[in-house]
N, C-alpha and C positions, 0 to 999 in steps of 0.2 A: 780093574784093582789097584791102587797103590797102598802098601802095607807103611804106616808111620810108625815109628819103635820110638817109646820114651824109657830114658836109659830114668833109674833111682832105685832105691831101697825100698823090699815090705814092712811094713809094719809102721805105726803110729805114732815110734818114736823116733822115726827119718824123715816124716812125712811132710815138713817145715822146712826140710834143710835144702842148705845152697846144692848138694849133691842131687836131690831132686827135685829139681826142676823140669826135667823131662812127663816127670810125672804129672806136677802139676798145670803144665801147658796143655795136657791131655784130659784134667779133670775138669780146667776151666772151660776147652769145648767141650768135653760131656754133659757138662752142667747147663750150660750158655743151650744148647741145642736138646737137650732133654733125652740124650741115652746116656746108656747103663752102660759100664764093663759087668763080665761075665768070668767065671776063673774059667778056664780051660786048659786040664788038667795035661790032655797031650800037647800043648804048646809051654807050659811051664807055663802062661802070659793068665792075663785080665785081661780081654777084649769085647771091643765096640764098632759095630760097624758105624757109618755117617756117609752115606751117598755111596761114591766110589771108592772111600777112603778107610781104611780095615787099621785101626789105629790098637794098636799094642804097648800094655805096661808088664815089662817081664817078674814074673815074680821067683826067681832064681835072686841072688844077691847084683849089686850092681859090676862085680868083677867077672860075675860067671853071664851075665846078659846075652851074650852069643849062643851058651844052649838052647834058649829057647828063641830067639831069631833063627838057628837052626831049623828046627822045629817048625815051624812059622813057613819057614820057605819054600820048605819040603811037597807043604797044602800050595805053595801058593808058588811055585817055579820061576816065571820070567814077572812076577810082578815087579815094579822099581819099588825101593827102597828107601824110605828116608830117617835119620834116628835124631830124636830133639832131645840136647842133654848139657850138664852145664860147660865152661870153659873158664877159669880164673884166670887166662891172657888176654881175656876181655873184660873191660873195666862194665861195670852192673850198669843196666839199663840199654846195653848194645848188643847187635846181636851180629852174627856171620854166619854166610851158608859158603859150603862150599863142596865140592866130590872128589870123590878118590883119590883122597888123600891118606896119611900114616897117622896113626891114633893119637899124637903128638904129647904123649905119656897122659892119655888118660885111658885107666886099664878097663871101665866100662864098652868104650868105643875098639880098644885091643882084641878084647873077648871075642867082638862080633868079627871082630878081622881073621879072627885065631877058627873061629867055628863054621864062619859063612865060604871063608877059603881064599876069600880075597878083601878088594877093599872099593872097589867101586857103588859104593853106596854116597847120598846127599846126605848130607849133615847140616841142620841147624845147632849152629854152636849159642846159648845164651851165658852172657857173661854176666860174671859174678865177682869177679874180681870187688875188691872194696873201692871209693873212689872218697873217702871219707878218710881222712888222716888219721883219725884217731881210729880206723880200724886197720892200716896197713901195715902196725907192727903186728899182727894176727897173723899175718902169713911166712912172717921171716924163721928162719932154724930160731931153736932146734925144733919147734911142732912144725913148723911151715906150713904149706899151704892145705895138707892131709885135715889139719885138726878143724880149721877154719872150713874147708866145705859139709864135713859134719857139721856147722854150727845153725842156728835159726839163721832167717833175717834178721837184722835189728826193724826195732820198727822205723824208721828216720829211712831203711831200706825200702821197704817193704811200694812205695806210689814205681819208684824204677823198676823195681822186679816186675810188675803188674804192667806196668807199658811195654814189658818185654816178651812177658805170655801174653799179650794181645797179637803184637807182633809177629810175633810165634805162632799163633794161631790163623795170620793173615794169608802165611806161607802155607802156612797145611795145607787152608780151604784153598789156594790157588794151582797144588801140586796136582788137580787132573787135569786141568785146560789153560798151563802155560807151561812151556820149559824148563828145565832148571838155565842156562842160561841166562834166559830171561828174570827168573825170579833172582842171581846171585848179581844182576845190572841193580833190578832192583831195589836189592839191601842193602848190601853190602857198599 
């Protein structure tokens, strides 16, 4: 079993925000495969099984995602973990994969590292940095990227967002039968 954790914030207010791209990926995969997420209070997450993949959306807020990850890993101790999340340093439409790195300033990933007690998990980092000139000032101080991450994608960004979601789904589907090194060589 491979565990795939999509990071996001619970509630309809956050559903379409850049910071919720991890949930968007898992929701798109579930919709395409006609699978349903079920809330599991034991894990503080919504869970769906898809073949050899256990998909998990922590029902905690982003900065506490590690609490759900830790509860899931108590049940699936030796399972490899992949985490899907937004990355403000990667341009919209691009994806980077990595393994065993630090949090890179992402509070949700830091929560996973803190609660799991290690950083040895696979990351699918989905770019949300604006590529359109008119949006670039929105990530500058004083509000910085935090306010930007908690905003919805602009209509002209949807096509690139959806391309990233599709690429992330392809990566997730390859996890049970492709090595992390091969995935990183293919998608980085």
